[in-house]
N, C-alpha and C positions, 0 to 999 in steps of 0.2 A: 544608614547615615555615615557620612565621611568622617574620618578620624579628626580629632580636634587639634593635632599638632602636626605640622609639616613645614617644609622649607618653601616659602613663597617665591623666592628669587633664586635662580641659578646664576652661575658665573656669567658676567656680561660677555656677549659675543661681539660687541663693538664697544671700544673704549678709546677715544681719541681726544687729545687735548690740543687745541690750536692756540698758540701764544702770539701776542704782538711784541714787537721789539721796541717800539717807541711810544706805545700807549699802554696805560697801566691796567689792562684787564686781559683775562684769558677766557677761552670758551672750551668747555668739555662736554662731549656728547657720549652717552652710554646707552646701550640697548640690552635689556635683560629678557630672558625667558621668564614669564610670570606664571607660576604654577598655581592653578585655582582648583579647589575642590568644590563640588556642587552639593547642595542640600540633599537632593535626591537624584536618581538617575534621570537624565534629560534626554528624551527621545523625540525624534521627528521622523518623517518618512525618509529622510536622508541618512540618519545615523542615531546611535545611542551612546551616551557617554556619562561618566560620573566624575570626570576630571577634564580640565582644559589647560592648554598652554597658550596663554596670551602673550602679548609683547608689551613691555614697559620701557619707555624712553625717558631719559633725563637730559636736560640742558642746563648746565651750570655756567653762569657768567659771574666772575668775581674780580675783585681788585684789592690792592693792598690797603692797609689802614682801616679806619672805622667806617668805610663805605659798605662793607659787608658783601654779600653775594645775592644773586637773583637765581631762583631755581624754577625751571619749567618742568612739568611732568605730564606725560600723556600715555594712554593705553590704547592698544588696538585689540579688539576681540577676534580670535582666530578659531572658528569652528573647525571640525575635521575637514580637511581639504577635499574638495570635490570639483571636478572640471565644470566650468561655466557657472558654478554656484558660489562656492567659497574658494577663492582663488589664491590665497596667500597663506604661507606658514612662516615660522620664525626665521628660517634661512632665507626666504625670499625678502623679508624685511631687512635682513642683514645686508643684502646686495643693494637695496634701495638706500638705506641710511648711509652706507659707505659712499655711494655715488653722490648723494646730497652733500656730504662733507667734502668730497673731492671738488665739487662744483663751487662750494663756498671758498675753498682754498684758491681755486682758479680765479674767481672774481676779485679776490683780495691779493693776488699775485704772491702766493706764499711758496716756500720751499720746505721740503721735509728734512728735518735735521736728525731726529732720532725716532725709533719705532714708537708709534702711539703718541708722538708729540710733534706739532707742526707750528711754524712761525710765519708771520707775514709783516711786511713793512708798511707802516701807516702812511708813508708818503705816496703810496699807490692807491689810496682810497679814492673811489669815484671814477677811476679810469675805465672800468668795464661794467658799470651799473646799467642794467636794462631799463626799459620804460617803466613808469609807475605801475605798481602791482595791482591796484584796485580800480583802475579806470573803467574796466568793463562792467563794474557793478554800480555805476552812477545811479541808475533808476532805483536800486534798492535803498541807497542811502538818501535819496531825494535831496541831494546836494550837488553843487558844482564839482566837476572832477578834481579841481585843485584842492577842494576841502577834503575829499575822500583820501587823497594821498598825503597832503601836507598836514592835516590835522593829526594824523598818526605819526608822520615822519617829518617834522620841521627842523631843519638843521640849525635854526636860530634858537631853538629851545633845548639844546643839549644839556644833559645833566653832567655834573663833574664825574670824572673817572669812567663812567659807562656812557658811551656815545650812542645816540639813536641811530647813527650810521650802522652800528652792529646789526640792528633789526632790519634795516634796509637790505643788508647783504644776506641775512638769513632768509628773508622772504624771496629775494631774487634768486638765490641758489635753489630754493624749493621749486620755484616756477620754471626755471630754465635748466634744471639738471637733465642729463641725457635720458634718464629712465622715463621721464614724463613724456617723452616723444617716441618711446619705443612701443608701438601698438601691438607688437607680438608678445608683450609681457603684461598680462591682465592684472598682475599683483600690484602694479604701480598705483592703483587707486587706493588700496589699503595703506601702502607706504606713504603716499602723499597726505592722506588723512592723519596718520600718526604724527608726521613731522609738522604739519600745519597746526594741529592741536597743541603740540609741544611749544611752538613759537608763540602762538596766541596766549597760552597760559603764562609763559614767561613775560611777554610784553604786558599782559594785564597786570601782573604783579609789579612790574617796573613802573607802570603808569597809574597804579592804584585804581584800576578799572575792571569791572566784570566784563568777560568776553562778549556777552550779548550786547553791551553798550556800544561796542565798535560798529554794530550793524543797526543801531537805533531800533531795536525790536522790543516791544513791551514785554515785561516779565510777569504779567498777570493775564489769565484768560480762564475764568471759572467754567465757561462752557466746554472747554477742552476736556475730554475724557481720556483717562489712561487705563490701560488693561494690564492684567497679570496673566502670565502664560502658564497653563497647565499642560505639561509635556506628555507625550505618549509614554505609556508604561504598560508592560504586560499585565500588571496587577491594577485593575481599575480602582481598587480601594486606595492605591497610592495616588492616582490622579485626583480622586476626591479630597484626599488629605492636602495635596498641593493647592487645590482650589480653595479649601478652607483657610489655609495659611494666607493665600493671596487676598482673601476677602477682608482681612484685617486692614488692608491698605487701600483697596478699591473694590467696588462692587462689580467692576467690569472684568470679564474673563475671556482670554483668548484660549481656544481649545485646539490642540494639535490632533489631526486625524490623518489616517492614511486612506488607501482605496478600499478597505474592507467595510462593506455596508453594514454587516451584522455587528462588527465591533463598534462602529460609529453609533449605531442605535443604542447599544448597551451603555456606552460612555455618556451620551447625552441624557438618557433616561436616568442613570444613576446620579448625575450632577443635578438634574432637575428635581429629583426626589430627596436629595440630602437635606436633612433638617437643619444642619448647621449653615446651609447656604440659603435658607429661607429668610427673606427680609420683610415678610408681610406686605403691607400696602406700600412700603417704601421701595420695593424692588423696581429697578429702572427698566423701562422698555428697551429692547434691543441692547442688552448689556452683555451679549455673547458675540464673539467673533470666531470664525472657524478658519483654521490655517491648514490647508491641504499640502503645502510644501511641494508643489509640482506633481502630485501623485494621481490626479484625476484625468480621465478622458471625457469628451463630451457625453458619451454614454453613461459613464459613472456619475457625472454631474446631474444628469436627468434622474437617475436612480436615487442619488443622495437626496435630491429635492423632494421627490415624490414619496420616498419610503422613510426618510429620516428627518430632513430639515423642515418640511412643510408643517410638521407638528409644532415646531418651535419658531415659526417664522416671525412671530411678534417679539421674540427675544433676540433674534439674530440680526446684528447690524451689517455684517459683511462676511464674505468668503474671500480669503486671501490665497492668491496664486494656485488656483485649481489646475491650470494648464502647465505643460512642460516648460522648462526654462527657455528653450529656443523654439517655442511654438510658432513664432512669426516666420520661421523658415519653412513651415509646412505648406502643403498644397492649398489652393484656393478653396476647395470644398471643405477642408478641415477648418480653415480660418472662418468661413461662413458659419460653420457649426458653433465656433466659439462666440461669434456675434449673437447667434440665436440663444446661446446659453445666458449671456449677459441680459438679453431682453427678457427671457423667461424668469430669471432670478429677480430682476428689477420689478417685474409684474407682481411678485410676491413680497416686495419691500426689502429685498436683500441686495446689497451692493457687492460689486466685484472689485477687488484691489489687486494690483501687481506688486510682487516683492522681488523674488529672485530674478525675474525678467527686467526689473527696473534697476538699472545701474546708475546712469547719470542723465543729464538733460537731453542728450541725443536720443535716448530711448523713448521719451515721453510721447512725441508725436506719433510714433509707430504703434504705441500701446493704446492710444486714446480711443480708437473705435471699439476696443474690447473690454475696457475697464471704466470704473467710475472714479477710481483714485489710485494713487501710487504710494508705496512705502519707501521712504528715503532713509538710507543708513549711511553713515559716514564712511565705513570701510568699503562699501560698494561704490560710492560716488566720488570720494576723494577729499572729504573734509567740509569745512564751513562754506567756503565760497562756491564750491561745486554744488553743494546742497541748495544754496540760494539760487543758483542758476536753474536747478531742477524745479524749485518752487515757482520761479518765474514762468518757466515753460509750461508747467502743469496748470497754472492760473490761465494762461493763454488758451488752453484747451478745455477750460471749465472742469478740471479734475480736482478731486479732493486730495488733501495732503495728510499723510500719516508719517510720523517719525518713529522709527524703530531703533533697536540697538542689539548688539551681540551680547552673549553671556559674558559678564565681566564684573568688575568692581564698580563702586559708585563714582570713581573717577571717569570711567568710560561713559556711563549713562548720563552723568551730569554735564559732560561736554556737549552732548546733543541737546540737552534740555533747554539750552539758551535760545533755541529756535522754536520751542514748542508752541508758542502763541501764533505761529504762522499756520498751524495745522488744526484739523478738526479733532484728531485723536492721536494717541501714541501707545506704544507698549515699551516704555522705558523702565523695564523691570529687571534688567540684567543683574543688578546687585542683590536683589531679593533671592536670586536663584543660587547664590554661592554662600559658603560657610563664613561665619564671622572670622575664623582664623585665617581666611584667605584675603581679608580686606586690610589693606595697608593705610587706609585714609578715613578720616572723619568727615562728616558734613555732606555737602551736596544738596540737591533738591529734596524736598519732603513731599510725601503724599498728603493730599488735603481734599476731603470731600470727593473722592474718586477722580480728582485732578492732581496737579502738582504745583508746588510753590517753590520758586527759586530761592537760593540762599541770600540772606541780607548781609550787608557789611562785610562782603568778601571780595577778593580780587582774583583775577584770572578765571579759571574754571570754577573755583569756589569750594575746593576741598582742602583740608589740612592733613598733614602727615601724622600718623600714629607713632608711638615709640617703636612699634613693631617694624615700621619702615626703616628707621635708623638702625635698629638692631640687626635687621637682615643685611644691610650694607656692611655693617661691621663684621657679621658672621662670615661674609665672603672675603674678609681681610682686604678690603679696598681702601686705599689711602688717597689723600688729596694733598697736592703740593700747592702752597700759597706763600705769599710774602708777609713779613711782619708789618707792624704799624708804619714804620718808616720806609717800607718798600725796599729794604736793603738786603734782608736775609730770607732765603727760601726755607720754609718749614714744612713739616709733614705731619699729618694727623689722620686718624681713621676717618673715612669719608662720612660715615653716619654721625660721628661726634662733631665733625666740622659743620655739617649742615644743621644739626640740632642746635649747636651753639650760636650759629648765625641767625637762627630763627626761620629762615627760608620762607618768610611770608611776603617779602617784597624787598626791593632794593632801597637801601638807606641812602638818601641823597642829601647833599649839602643844601642849606637854605638858599633860595634864589634871591 
């Protein structure tokens, strides 16, 4: 078990404040290494780890006087980097975030005045604004294009002190920054996801709206089943302990396997016989999923089915990513073998899903002949809007939707949960895999009858900050410069204290 005390946040590797000269608010963006300890060692066929370093980003928009500040927070899960599988680390995200800020500055015609602090002139607002951000998602919103764009960003409904134009420019900088068009850098999808979640969380708090409401997606779907992941571990007893822990939240279990047939047999037999996992007549059919994490060949697939999985075929819902990540580049004979595998597994009632091979919407059509469904993860596809495009494409090809998440806090998994009702299943269990001392936030979705329930009466992503979050900011001796009530004097306060005193639950607006 990991130690109970550690430093969750390291010193920020990005900390830039952008100030306006003629409008009374400023924007500050910070990017932290977020150090997470796991409940137990987490193993896949890719790697084994008991710690992770995720990314945590803050967007602070504030103004003088009693209008307070608006805080957006987002997290990106960063598994151990592996070519074509997990494509980003914290330094990659530093490059992306800095490019995003530079683009925001360009669109607002700013000049750099001091290190870490940048200014722009409000007279230039609107001169370089690109086309509406959301027009390409008209079908998802089931509304006219003008409603998609202007319901969120109507210049006639600006709040005092904080202009909706600010969010226009943030989204525009996100969509048009140079890194998004650099196809040689695969980490852009993870960076885009982080910044998009950051802006949506901040805008949700600003407008007193849950993120999912922006997309008109229902927040209840009892038939949706969510899974808990029992990771690979050399000690099978530890796998069983993990499964028992997960069963307190959901009866559905995702089981990590590698290519070893005998080990797979021992793991499934032990899990099936564990008394603590027996639910009598209430046990759900097909409440297991098997995650091979790219480690099987067609030959191993046949062996696994005949020697291991066939025994439990009435319990197994699907097998995820049995094929190598770039299997579509293989010869035609091998591709035919993978089609045959899908057919044989389907004949036994077992579905095949793609995970690592499924990045964004452009992959769906190519994967369709070989799979029954796709696992969509924000860090792989690029955030909410790219996930919705992938959903749309999957529906076109009659594929099932599964939402997954990386190992991380409840901030990360709750961000994805706003789309859960579009899917058949999910494994949004990342926060259950980490220690309580690694969690900086309260709230988020709750597990309910092996499904999930979104938070009520919350804004943005739907989590609130613990005292630990504010204390971590203060421990790093980060300060925030702000103006007094009259907007005449610049003051300085420890960042954690400043955010805690402001409440950071939403922007305080003057009555309309």
